[in-house]
N, CA, C and O of each residue as an XYZ file, in Angstrom:
400
protein
N       0.824     -1.193      0.000
C       0.000      0.000      0.000
C       0.867      1.256      0.000
O       0.620      2.207     -0.742
N       1.879      1.230      0.845
C       2.742      2.376      0.946
C       3.502      2.611     -0.358
O       3.694      3.755     -0.769
N       3.928      1.547     -0.997
C       4.670      1.664     -2.257
C       3.768      2.198     -3.377
O       4.214      2.985     -4.211
N       2.516      1.774     -3.394
C       1.621      2.246     -4.455
C       1.331      3.745     -4.305
O       1.214      4.461     -5.299
N       1.218      4.208     -3.068
C       1.015      5.639     -2.827
C       2.261      6.409     -3.256
O       2.175      7.479     -3.857
N       3.435      5.831     -2.928
C       4.692      6.474     -3.298
C       4.823      6.565     -4.816
O       5.220      7.613     -5.328
N       4.506      5.516     -5.540
C       4.597      5.520     -7.006
C       3.560      6.476     -7.616
O       3.814      7.131     -8.627
N       2.413      6.533     -6.989
C       1.396      7.478     -7.465
C       1.890      8.923     -7.325
O       1.718      9.731     -8.237
N       2.499      9.242     -6.189
C       3.014     10.586     -5.961
C       4.171     10.909     -6.906
O       4.249     12.020     -7.430
N       5.062      9.955     -7.127
C       6.193     10.168     -8.044
C       5.661     10.375     -9.467
O       6.126     11.265    -10.179
N       4.715      9.576     -9.868
C       4.115      9.718    -11.203
C       3.432     11.061    -11.350
O       3.540     11.708    -12.392
N       2.730     11.481    -10.315
C       2.057     12.784    -10.349
C       3.062     13.924    -10.493
O       2.823     14.872    -11.241
N       4.180     13.838     -9.783
C       5.210     14.867     -9.859
C       5.810     14.910    -11.261
O       6.022     15.993    -11.807
N       6.087     13.747    -11.851
C       6.667     13.691    -13.197
C       5.686     14.259    -14.225
O       6.081     15.043    -15.088
N       4.426     13.875    -14.140
C       3.421     14.385    -15.072
C       3.260     15.895    -14.905
O       3.151     16.622    -15.893
N       3.244     16.367    -13.665
C       3.145     17.807    -13.412
C       4.346     18.543    -14.002
O       4.195     19.607    -14.603
N       5.533     17.977    -13.828
C       6.740     18.605    -14.379
C       6.665     18.676    -15.903
O       7.041     19.691    -16.488
N       6.190     17.625    -16.548
C       6.055     17.638    -18.005
C       5.043     18.694    -18.444
O       5.268     19.385    -19.437
N       3.945     18.829    -17.726
C       2.958     19.866    -18.057
C       3.548     21.268    -17.885
O       3.287     22.154    -18.700
N       4.340     21.471    -16.831
C       4.964     22.775    -16.606
C       5.907     23.106    -17.760
O       5.912     24.233    -18.254
N       6.707     22.126    -18.190
C       7.621     22.352    -19.315
C       6.836     22.693    -20.573
O       7.212     23.611    -21.302
N       5.761     21.977    -20.837
C       4.945     22.224    -22.022
C       4.299     23.614    -21.971
O       4.292     24.332    -22.970
N       3.768     23.984    -20.825
C       3.124     25.291    -20.686
C       4.146     26.411    -20.859
O       3.846     27.415    -21.505
N       5.330     26.267    -20.304
C       6.372     27.294    -20.464
C       6.787     27.428    -21.922
O       7.014     28.536    -22.407
N       6.887     26.300    -22.621
C       7.237     26.334    -24.038
C       6.146     27.048    -24.845
O       6.457     27.879    -25.699
N       4.890     26.736    -24.586
C       3.783     27.399    -25.275
C       3.773     28.910    -24.969
O       3.492     29.730    -25.843
N       4.081     29.250    -23.727
C       4.138     30.658    -23.347
C       5.233     31.377    -24.111
O       5.024     32.494    -24.584
N       6.392     30.759    -24.239
C       7.488     31.377    -24.998
C       7.101     31.583    -26.455
O       7.389     32.632    -27.032
N       6.456     30.599    -27.048
C       6.025     30.737    -28.440
C       5.002     31.861    -28.588
O       5.074     32.653    -29.528
N       4.058     31.926    -27.664
C       3.039     32.975    -27.721
C       3.665     34.353    -27.517
O       3.258     35.311    -28.173
N       4.638     34.471    -26.631
C       5.290     35.746    -26.382
C       6.104     36.192    -27.595
O       6.146     37.378    -27.922
N       6.750     35.230    -28.262
C       7.487     35.555    -29.481
C       6.533     36.065    -30.562
O       6.846     37.036    -31.250
N       5.385     35.427    -30.716
C       4.391     35.894    -31.689
C       3.877     37.278    -31.301
O       3.665     38.125    -32.167
N       3.679     37.508    -30.018
C       3.236     38.817    -29.537
C       4.254     39.897    -29.866
O       3.883     40.976    -30.329
N       5.538     39.620    -29.633
C       6.580     40.600    -29.932
C       6.653     40.890    -31.430
O       6.880     42.031    -31.833
N       6.463     39.869    -32.245
C       6.476     40.059    -33.693
C       5.333     40.971    -34.110
O       5.537     41.889    -34.906
N       4.130     40.733    -33.585
C       2.976     41.570    -33.909
C       3.154     42.990    -33.381
O       2.746     43.950    -34.033
N       3.754     43.126    -32.218
C       4.001     44.447    -31.659
C       4.980     45.232    -32.542
O       4.798     46.429    -32.760
N       5.998     44.564    -33.039
C       6.953     45.204    -33.939
C       6.272     45.624    -35.237
O       6.534     46.710    -35.754
N       5.406     44.774    -35.760
C       4.652     45.115    -36.969
C       3.747     46.319    -36.722
O       3.642     47.207    -37.569
N       3.094     46.348    -35.560
C       2.248     47.489    -35.213
C       3.050     48.783    -35.162
O       2.601     49.813    -35.666
N       4.234     48.737    -34.559
C       5.073     49.927    -34.472
C       5.494     50.400    -35.862
O       5.501     51.601    -36.132
N       5.846     49.458    -36.751
C       6.214     49.831    -38.117
C       5.043     50.482    -38.847
O       5.217     51.471    -39.560
N       3.852     49.920    -38.662
C       2.670     50.493    -39.308
C       2.334     51.873    -38.750
O       1.907     52.752    -39.499
N       2.519     52.075    -37.449
C       2.289     53.394    -36.853
C       3.272     54.425    -37.407
O       2.898     55.569    -37.665
N       4.535     54.015    -37.590
C       5.519     54.921    -38.182
C       5.123     55.292    -39.604
O       5.180     56.460    -39.987
N       4.720     54.291    -40.384
C       4.311     54.552    -41.761
C       3.080     55.455    -41.804
O       2.993     56.336    -42.660
N       2.129     55.249    -40.895
C       0.927     56.090    -40.846
C       1.297     57.541    -40.541
O       0.750     58.464    -41.145
N       2.219     57.739    -39.612
C       2.662     59.091    -39.294
C       3.313     59.766    -40.490
O       3.080     60.949    -40.742
N       4.125     59.022    -41.224
C       4.758     59.585    -42.409
C       3.714     59.924    -43.467
O       3.824     60.951    -44.137
N       2.708     59.079    -43.623
C       1.651     59.357    -44.591
C       0.849     60.596    -44.205
O       0.453     61.369    -45.077
N       0.607     60.794    -42.917
C      -0.103     61.998    -42.467
C       0.703     63.255    -42.767
O       0.156     64.263    -43.216
N       2.003     63.186    -42.516
C       2.852     64.348    -42.812
C       2.844     64.616    -44.308
O       2.707     65.763    -44.734
N       2.990     63.566    -45.106
C       2.986     63.739    -46.557
C       1.643     64.289    -47.044
O       1.606     65.139    -47.933
N       0.563     63.815    -46.474
C      -0.761     64.300    -46.846
C      -0.906     65.783    -46.525
O      -1.456     66.542    -47.322
N      -0.416     66.191    -45.368
C      -0.492     67.605    -45.002
C       0.350     68.472    -45.931
O      -0.032     69.599    -46.247
N       1.489     67.952    -46.367
C       2.333     68.716    -47.288
C       1.631     68.880    -48.630
O       1.611     69.974    -49.194
N       1.054     67.794    -49.142
C       0.396     67.857    -50.446
C      -0.883     68.681    -50.405
O      -1.277     69.248    -51.424
N      -1.534     68.759    -49.262
C      -2.815     69.462    -49.174
C      -2.679     70.903    -48.681
O      -3.683     71.593    -48.506
N      -1.461     71.355    -48.458
C      -1.312     72.730    -47.980
C      -1.763     73.706    -49.068
O      -1.641     73.426    -50.260
N      -2.280     74.841    -48.640
C      -2.829     75.827    -49.579
C      -1.762     76.318    -50.549
O      -2.036     76.490    -51.737
N      -0.563     76.543    -50.058
C       0.501     77.021    -50.930
C       0.851     75.987    -51.989
O       1.093     76.336    -53.145
N       0.879     74.723    -51.603
C       1.212     73.659    -52.560
C       0.122     73.532    -53.622
O       0.424     73.378    -54.806
N      -1.141     73.596    -53.205
C      -2.246     73.498    -54.154
C      -2.215     74.679    -55.116
O      -2.396     74.505    -56.321
N      -1.987     75.873    -54.591
C      -1.936     77.063    -55.454
C      -0.770     76.980    -56.429
O      -0.921     77.309    -57.606
N       0.386     76.546    -55.952
C       1.560     76.431    -56.818
C       1.316     75.413    -57.925
O       1.607     75.685    -59.090
N       0.783     74.242    -57.574
C       0.520     73.209    -58.580
C      -0.566     73.639    -59.557
O      -0.479     73.340    -60.748
N      -1.592     74.338    -59.066
C      -2.669     74.796    -59.949
C      -2.141     75.796    -60.962
O      -2.503     75.735    -62.138
N      -1.298     76.709    -60.527
C      -0.772     77.702    -61.475
C       0.281     77.094    -62.392
O       0.368     77.459    -63.565
N       1.078     76.174    -61.868
C       2.170     75.600    -62.656
C       1.681     74.571    -63.669
O       2.052     74.630    -64.842
N       0.862     73.640    -63.230
C       0.468     72.523    -64.093
C      -0.847     72.759    -64.838
O      -1.051     72.214    -65.923
N      -1.728     73.560    -64.268
C      -3.047     73.754    -64.872
C      -3.244     75.160    -65.421
O      -4.317     75.478    -65.934
N      -2.241     75.991    -65.323
C      -2.300     77.383    -65.787
C      -3.490     78.128    -65.182
O      -4.147     78.913    -65.867
N      -3.762     77.886    -63.925
C      -4.850     78.574    -63.228
C      -4.270     79.780    -62.497
O      -3.078     79.828    -62.195
N      -5.134     80.748    -62.220
C      -4.723     81.916    -61.455
C      -5.897     82.372    -60.608
O      -7.042     81.992    -60.848
N      -5.597     83.182    -59.627
C      -6.650     83.755    -58.785
C      -7.376     84.820    -59.598
O      -6.734     85.527    -60.374
N      -8.689     84.958    -59.448
C      -9.423     85.972    -60.219
C      -9.051     87.376    -59.754
O      -8.753     87.609    -58.583
N      -9.077     88.295    -60.704
C      -8.848     89.699    -60.359
C     -10.094     90.247    -59.676
O     -11.164     89.643    -59.747
N      -9.954     91.387    -59.018
C     -11.068     91.943    -58.256
C     -12.265     92.255    -59.151
O     -13.406     92.077    -58.727
N     -12.034     92.708    -60.354
C     -13.118     93.045    -61.270
C     -13.806     91.818    -61.864
O     -14.919     91.926    -62.379
N     -13.165     90.665    -61.799
C     -13.735     89.442    -62.367
C     -14.667     88.716    -61.401
O     -15.338     87.758    -61.785
N     -14.709     89.159    -60.178
C     -15.536     88.494    -59.163
C     -16.957     89.023    -59.251
O     -17.161     90.235    -59.188
N     -17.930     88.163    -59.392
C     -19.349     88.534    -59.458
C     -20.056     87.926    -58.244
O     -19.868     86.751    -57.929
N     -20.855     88.725    -57.579
C     -21.647     88.264    -56.448
C     -23.062     88.012    -56.929
O     -23.645     88.849    -57.619
N     -23.617     86.867    -56.569
C     -24.982     86.555    -56.972
C     -25.786     86.162    -55.743
O     -25.223     85.786    -54.715
N     -27.084     86.249    -55.854
C     -27.948     85.850    -54.747
C     -28.520     87.044    -54.027
O     -28.070     88.175    -54.207
N     -29.526     86.776    -53.202
C     -30.219     87.847    -52.488
C     -29.347     88.462    -51.408
O     -29.390     89.672    -51.184
N     -28.552     87.627    -50.734
C     -27.732     88.145    -49.647
C     -26.716     89.143    -50.156
O     -26.457     90.146    -49.491
N     -26.130     88.897    -51.322
C     -25.127     89.809    -51.861
C     -25.757     91.133    -52.252
O     -25.173     92.182    -51.983
N     -26.942     91.124    -52.883
C     -27.578     92.372    -53.300
C     -28.130     93.134    -52.100
O     -28.195     94.362    -52.144
N     -28.526     92.457    -51.042
C     -29.033     93.136    -49.852
C     -27.895     93.807    -49.093
O     -28.091     94.861    -48.488
N     -26.701     93.204    -49.120
C     -25.567     93.768    -48.405
C     -24.976     94.969    -49.132
O     -24.553     95.930    -48.489
N     -24.939     94.930    -50.466
C     -24.302     95.980    -51.252
C     -25.294     96.516    -52.273
O     -25.542     95.843    -53.274
N     -25.870     97.692    -52.070
C     -26.875     98.212    -52.985
C     -26.329     98.504    -54.391
O     -27.101     98.564    -55.348
N     -25.032     98.682    -54.523
C     -24.492     98.969    -55.857
C     -24.526     97.732    -56.741
O     -24.439     97.865    -57.962
N     -24.649     96.531    -56.177
C     -24.695     95.302    -56.960
C     -26.123     94.879    -57.275
O     -26.321     93.903    -57.999
N     -27.124     95.584    -56.754
C     -28.529     95.190    -56.932
C     -28.941     95.284    -58.382
O     -29.756     94.470    -58.817
N     -28.426     96.232    -59.168
C     -28.847     96.390    -60.547
C     -28.105     95.472    -61.505
O     -28.434     95.470    -62.691
N     -27.102     94.674    -61.053
C     -26.291     93.825    -61.931
C     -27.015     92.568    -62.368
O     -26.567     91.918    -63.313
N     -28.097     92.199    -61.737
C     -28.726     90.910    -62.016
C     -29.393     90.899    -63.317
O     -29.973     89.885    -63.705
């Protein structure tokens, strides 16, 4: 009886030790995958920041105006070329009321 209890306890300790080794190995693998994903996330965050900066550069008013005049031959209208239309414009400025 005493020997069977002893063998049961020894077997339990060995099985527990094997489970601990297996769990630690699985934990290491999961942590390595986590670090890989974290590194990928950091790279994507860096790329997103660069894209935001680039977007702001391309969308700046000066850049749009420069590209419009350079590539599309556009220019800002002269003061005499601007026409106001609508009721609000004629109500604000009586000199424009007869232009309609």
